[in-house]
Biopython code that builds the backbone (N, CA, C, O; Angstrom):
import numpy as np
from Bio.PDB.StructureBuilder import StructureBuilder

atoms = [
    (1, "MET", "N", (-23.118, -3.570, -29.766)),
    (1, "MET", "CA", (-22.766, -5.089, -29.048)),
    (1, "MET", "C", (-21.242, -4.935, -29.143)),
    (1, "MET", "O", (-20.550, -5.014, -28.128)),
    (2, "ILE", "N", (-20.902, -4.794, -29.931)),
    (2, "ILE", "CA", (-19.357, -4.503, -29.719)),
    (2, "ILE", "C", (-18.433, -3.596, -28.509)),
    (2, "ILE", "O", (-17.377, -3.821, -27.918)),
    (3, "VAL", "N", (-19.524, -2.362, -28.490)),
    (3, "VAL", "CA", (-19.108, -1.431, -27.442)),
    (3, "VAL", "C", (-19.238, -2.142, -26.205)),
    (3, "VAL", "O", (-18.307, -2.584, -25.531)),
    (4, "GLN", "N", (-20.229, -2.203, -26.007)),
    (4, "GLN", "CA", (-20.594, -3.656, -24.508)),
    (4, "GLN", "C", (-19.392, -4.400, -24.520)),
    (4, "GLN", "O", (-18.746, -4.284, -23.478)),
    (5, "THR", "N", (-18.910, -5.113, -25.368)),
    (5, "THR", "CA", (-17.994, -6.234, -25.377)),
    (5, "THR", "C", (-16.902, -5.608, -24.737)),
    (5, "THR", "O", (-16.438, -6.016, -23.672)),
    (6, "VAL", "N", (-16.225, -4.036, -25.733)),
    (6, "VAL", "CA", (-15.189, -3.904, -25.160)),
    (6, "VAL", "C", (-15.248, -3.222, -23.439)),
    (6, "VAL", "O", (-14.422, -3.521, -22.577)),
    (7, "THR", "N", (-16.370, -2.306, -23.238)),
    (7, "THR", "CA", (-16.778, -2.036, -22.036)),
    (7, "THR", "C", (-16.545, -3.136, -20.965)),
    (7, "THR", "O", (-15.963, -2.808, -19.931)),
    (8, "ASN", "N", (-17.022, -4.626, -21.163)),
    (8, "ASN", "CA", (-16.635, -5.549, -20.351)),
    (8, "ASN", "C", (-15.687, -5.730, -20.365)),
    (8, "ASN", "O", (-15.232, -5.458, -19.255)),
    (9, "ILE", "N", (-14.771, -6.161, -21.173)),
    (9, "ILE", "CA", (-13.346, -5.983, -21.067)),
    (9, "ILE", "C", (-12.677, -5.114, -19.918)),
    (9, "ILE", "O", (-12.185, -5.471, -18.848)),
    (10, "VAL", "N", (-12.821, -3.846, -20.496)),
    (10, "VAL", "CA", (-12.136, -2.735, -19.864)),
    (10, "VAL", "C", (-12.391, -2.781, -18.053)),
    (10, "VAL", "O", (-11.476, -2.592, -17.251)),
    (11, "VAL", "N", (-13.724, -3.050, -17.698)),
    (11, "VAL", "CA", (-14.018, -3.246, -16.224)),
    (11, "VAL", "C", (-13.644, -4.062, -15.791)),
    (11, "VAL", "O", (-13.009, -4.022, -14.738)),
    (12, "ALA", "N", (-13.905, -5.149, -16.465)),
    (12, "ALA", "CA", (-12.879, -6.898, -16.226)),
    (12, "ALA", "C", (-11.742, -6.506, -16.112)),
    (12, "ALA", "O", (-11.452, -6.916, -14.988)),
    (13, "ALA", "N", (-10.808, -5.946, -16.527)),
    (13, "ALA", "CA", (-9.549, -5.480, -16.334)),
    (13, "ALA", "C", (-8.842, -4.627, -15.333)),
    (13, "ALA", "O", (-7.726, -4.809, -14.844)),
    (14, "GLU", "N", (-9.921, -3.405, -15.058)),
    (14, "GLU", "CA", (-10.250, -2.805, -13.821)),
    (14, "GLU", "C", (-9.941, -3.275, -12.680)),
    (14, "GLU", "O", (-9.064, -2.883, -11.910)),
    (15, "ALA", "N", (-10.813, -4.291, -12.549)),
    (15, "ALA", "CA", (-11.259, -4.751, -11.604)),
    (15, "ALA", "C", (-10.334, -6.041, -11.026)),
    (15, "ALA", "O", (-10.296, -6.572, -9.916)),
    (16, "GLU", "N", (-9.501, -6.342, -12.461)),
    (16, "GLU", "CA", (-8.215, -7.560, -11.659)),
    (16, "GLU", "C", (-7.226, -6.201, -11.057)),
    (16, "GLU", "O", (-6.832, -6.075, -9.898)),
    (17, "HIS", "N", (-7.008, -5.401, -12.036)),
    (17, "HIS", "CA", (-6.101, -4.363, -11.514)),
    (17, "HIS", "C", (-6.067, -3.854, -10.096)),
    (17, "HIS", "O", (-5.041, -3.610, -9.460)),
    (18, "ALA", "N", (-7.560, -3.695, -9.589)),
    (18, "ALA", "CA", (-7.894, -3.050, -8.007)),
    (18, "ALA", "C", (-7.742, -4.185, -7.034)),
    (18, "ALA", "O", (-7.476, -4.052, -5.840)),
    (19, "GLU", "N", (-8.002, -5.677, -7.877)),
    (19, "GLU", "CA", (-8.093, -6.304, -6.918)),
    (19, "GLU", "C", (-6.261, -7.009, -6.544)),
    (19, "GLU", "O", (-6.045, -7.570, -5.470)),
    (20, "ARG", "N", (-5.317, -6.866, -7.444)),
    (20, "ARG", "CA", (-4.087, -7.136, -7.516)),
    (20, "ARG", "C", (-3.400, -6.033, -6.682)),
    (20, "ARG", "O", (-2.569, -6.340, -5.827)),
    (21, "THR", "N", (-3.743, -4.746, -6.927)),
    (21, "THR", "CA", (-3.085, -4.035, -6.072)),
    (21, "THR", "C", (-3.894, -3.397, -4.865)),
    (21, "THR", "O", (-3.826, -2.199, -4.589)),
    (22, "GLN", "N", (-4.594, -4.232, -4.239)),
    (22, "GLN", "CA", (-5.350, -3.966, -2.989)),
    (22, "GLN", "C", (-4.522, -4.470, -1.982)),
    (22, "GLN", "O", (-4.192, -5.656, -1.999)),
    (23, "HIS", "N", (-4.018, -3.433, -0.802)),
    (23, "HIS", "CA", (-3.126, -3.580, 0.358)),
    (23, "HIS", "C", (-3.982, -4.362, 1.469)),
    (23, "HIS", "O", (-5.207, -4.265, 1.548)),
    (24, "GLU", "N", (-3.339, -4.999, 2.157)),
    (24, "GLU", "CA", (-3.675, -5.782, 3.101)),
    (24, "GLU", "C", (-3.581, -4.629, 4.400)),
    (24, "GLU", "O", (-2.465, -4.196, 4.688)),
    (25, "PRO", "N", (-4.664, -4.204, 5.084)),
    (25, "PRO", "CA", (-4.731, -3.379, 6.086)),
    (25, "PRO", "C", (-3.806, -3.899, 7.167)),
    (25, "PRO", "O", (-2.918, -3.106, 7.483)),
    (26, "TYR", "N", (-3.820, -4.870, 7.697)),
    (26, "TYR", "CA", (-2.915, -4.843, 9.194)),
    (26, "TYR", "C", (-1.258, -5.318, 8.567)),
    (26, "TYR", "O", (-0.455, -5.601, 9.456)),
    (27, "LEU", "N", (-0.807, -5.399, 7.284)),
    (27, "LEU", "CA", (0.117, -5.758, 6.664)),
    (27, "LEU", "C", (1.086, -4.188, 6.958)),
    (27, "LEU", "O", (2.135, -3.906, 7.537)),
    (28, "VAL", "N", (-0.123, -3.335, 6.074)),
    (28, "VAL", "CA", (0.321, -1.533, 6.349)),
    (28, "VAL", "C", (0.600, -1.272, 7.410)),
    (28, "VAL", "O", (1.725, -0.914, 7.760)),
    (29, "GLY", "N", (-0.642, -1.434, 8.334)),
    (29, "GLY", "CA", (-0.212, -0.865, 9.853)),
    (29, "GLY", "C", (0.736, -1.431, 10.404)),
    (29, "GLY", "O", (1.435, -0.615, 11.005)),
    (30, "VAL", "N", (1.168, -2.691, 10.497)),
    (30, "VAL", "CA", (2.688, -3.594, 11.171)),
    (30, "VAL", "C", (3.630, -2.247, 10.296)),
    (30, "VAL", "O", (4.021, -1.337, 11.027)),
    (31, "SER", "N", (3.941, -2.155, 8.903)),
    (31, "SER", "CA", (4.882, -1.663, 8.172)),
    (31, "SER", "C", (5.264, -0.273, 8.647)),
    (31, "SER", "O", (6.413, 0.131, 8.823)),
    (32, "VAL", "N", (3.916, 0.532, 8.864)),
    (32, "VAL", "CA", (4.242, 2.137, 9.209)),
    (32, "VAL", "C", (4.721, 1.990, 10.881)),
    (32, "VAL", "O", (5.574, 2.740, 11.355)),
    (33, "PHE", "N", (4.059, 0.943, 11.667)),
    (33, "PHE", "CA", (4.876, 1.107, 13.171)),
    (33, "PHE", "C", (5.757, 0.699, 12.920)),
    (33, "PHE", "O", (6.508, 1.146, 13.787)),
    (34, "VAL", "N", (6.414, -0.003, 12.193)),
    (34, "VAL", "CA", (7.996, -0.380, 12.490)),
    (34, "VAL", "C", (8.954, 0.524, 11.773)),
    (34, "VAL", "O", (10.104, 0.592, 12.207)),
    (35, "VAL", "N", (8.583, 1.266, 10.660)),
    (35, "VAL", "CA", (9.507, 2.555, 10.076)),
    (35, "VAL", "C", (9.314, 3.641, 11.293)),
    (35, "VAL", "O", (10.305, 4.305, 11.597)),
    (36, "LEU", "N", (8.233, 3.827, 11.919)),
    (36, "LEU", "CA", (7.982, 4.930, 12.946)),
    (36, "LEU", "C", (8.843, 4.646, 13.911)),
    (36, "LEU", "O", (9.480, 5.615, 14.325)),
    (37, "THR", "N", (9.121, 3.347, 14.529)),
    (37, "THR", "CA", (9.218, 2.909, 15.429)),
    (37, "THR", "C", (11.172, 2.973, 15.197)),
    (37, "THR", "O", (11.925, 3.413, 16.066)),
    (38, "LEU", "N", (11.514, 2.566, 14.193)),
    (38, "LEU", "CA", (12.815, 2.884, 13.739)),
    (38, "LEU", "C", (13.548, 4.149, 13.518)),
    (38, "LEU", "O", (14.673, 4.476, 13.895)),
    (39, "MET", "N", (12.471, 4.929, 12.676)),
    (39, "MET", "CA", (12.958, 6.367, 13.049)),
    (39, "MET", "C", (13.036, 7.200, 14.221)),
    (39, "MET", "O", (13.620, 8.281, 14.294)),
    (40, "LEU", "N", (12.381, 6.592, 15.158)),
    (40, "LEU", "CA", (12.255, 7.252, 16.508)),
    (40, "LEU", "C", (13.683, 6.699, 17.416)),
    (40, "LEU", "O", (14.230, 7.448, 18.227)),
    (41, "LEU", "N", (13.979, 5.853, 17.252)),
    (41, "LEU", "CA", (15.171, 5.001, 17.479)),
    (41, "LEU", "C", (16.303, 5.708, 17.016)),
    (41, "LEU", "O", (17.184, 5.864, 17.861)),
    (42, "GLY", "N", (16.495, 6.147, 15.961)),
    (42, "GLY", "CA", (17.815, 6.709, 15.431)),
    (42, "GLY", "C", (17.559, 8.174, 15.669)),
    (42, "GLY", "O", (18.440, 9.016, 15.492)),
    (43, "THR", "N", (16.412, 8.451, 16.050)),
    (43, "THR", "CA", (16.542, 10.039, 16.920)),
    (43, "THR", "C", (17.213, 10.312, 18.169)),
    (43, "THR", "O", (17.987, 11.155, 18.621)),
    (44, "LEU", "N", (16.517, 9.102, 18.612)),
    (44, "LEU", "CA", (16.998, 9.030, 19.979)),
    (44, "LEU", "C", (18.226, 9.057, 20.212)),
    (44, "LEU", "O", (18.802, 9.887, 20.915)),
    (45, "SER", "N", (18.966, 7.665, 19.329)),
    (45, "SER", "CA", (20.121, 7.667, 19.340)),
    (45, "SER", "C", (21.148, 8.887, 19.208)),
    (45, "SER", "O", (21.963, 9.200, 20.076)),
    (46, "PHE", "N", (20.960, 9.556, 17.908)),
    (46, "PHE", "CA", (21.441, 10.624, 17.262)),
    (46, "PHE", "C", (21.532, 12.051, 18.509)),
    (46, "PHE", "O", (22.416, 12.900, 18.624)),
    (47, "ASN", "N", (20.352, 11.881, 19.243)),
    (47, "ASN", "CA", (20.385, 12.909, 20.296)),
    (47, "ASN", "C", (20.718, 12.910, 21.391)),
    (47, "ASN", "O", (20.645, 13.837, 22.199)),
    (48, "ARG", "N", (21.408, 11.118, 21.633)),
    (48, "ARG", "CA", (21.645, 11.030, 22.922)),
    (48, "ARG", "C", (23.146, 11.642, 23.559)),
    (48, "ARG", "O", (23.510, 11.625, 24.735)),
    (49, "HIS", "N", (23.785, 12.118, 22.504)),
    (49, "HIS", "CA", (25.255, 12.646, 22.638)),
    (49, "HIS", "C", (25.123, 14.432, 23.004)),
    (49, "HIS", "O", (26.133, 15.125, 23.129)),
    (50, "LYS", "N", (23.794, 14.956, 23.133)),
    (50, "LYS", "CA", (24.112, 16.294, 23.623)),
    (50, "LYS", "C", (23.968, 16.452, 25.104)),
    (50, "LYS", "O", (24.209, 17.536, 25.635)),
]
sb = StructureBuilder()
sb.init_structure("model")
sb.init_model(0)
sb.init_chain("A")
sb.init_seg("    ")
for serial, (resi, resn, name, xyz) in enumerate(atoms, 1):
    if name == "N":
        sb.init_residue(resn, " ", resi, " ")
    sb.init_atom(name, np.array(xyz, "f"), 0.0, 1.0, " ", f" {name:<3s}", serial, name[0])
structure = sb.get_structure()
């Protein structure tokens, strides 16, 4: 009985942690696009003088 109660608490805590740390796929995609675009623009601006 006690083991099952402890197991239920651990499972509930893990589920809550996974729900909290889950990322929105749309926001991750937009963030990656913005970072890569800024890196590309930085690279092009540094290589412009050569």
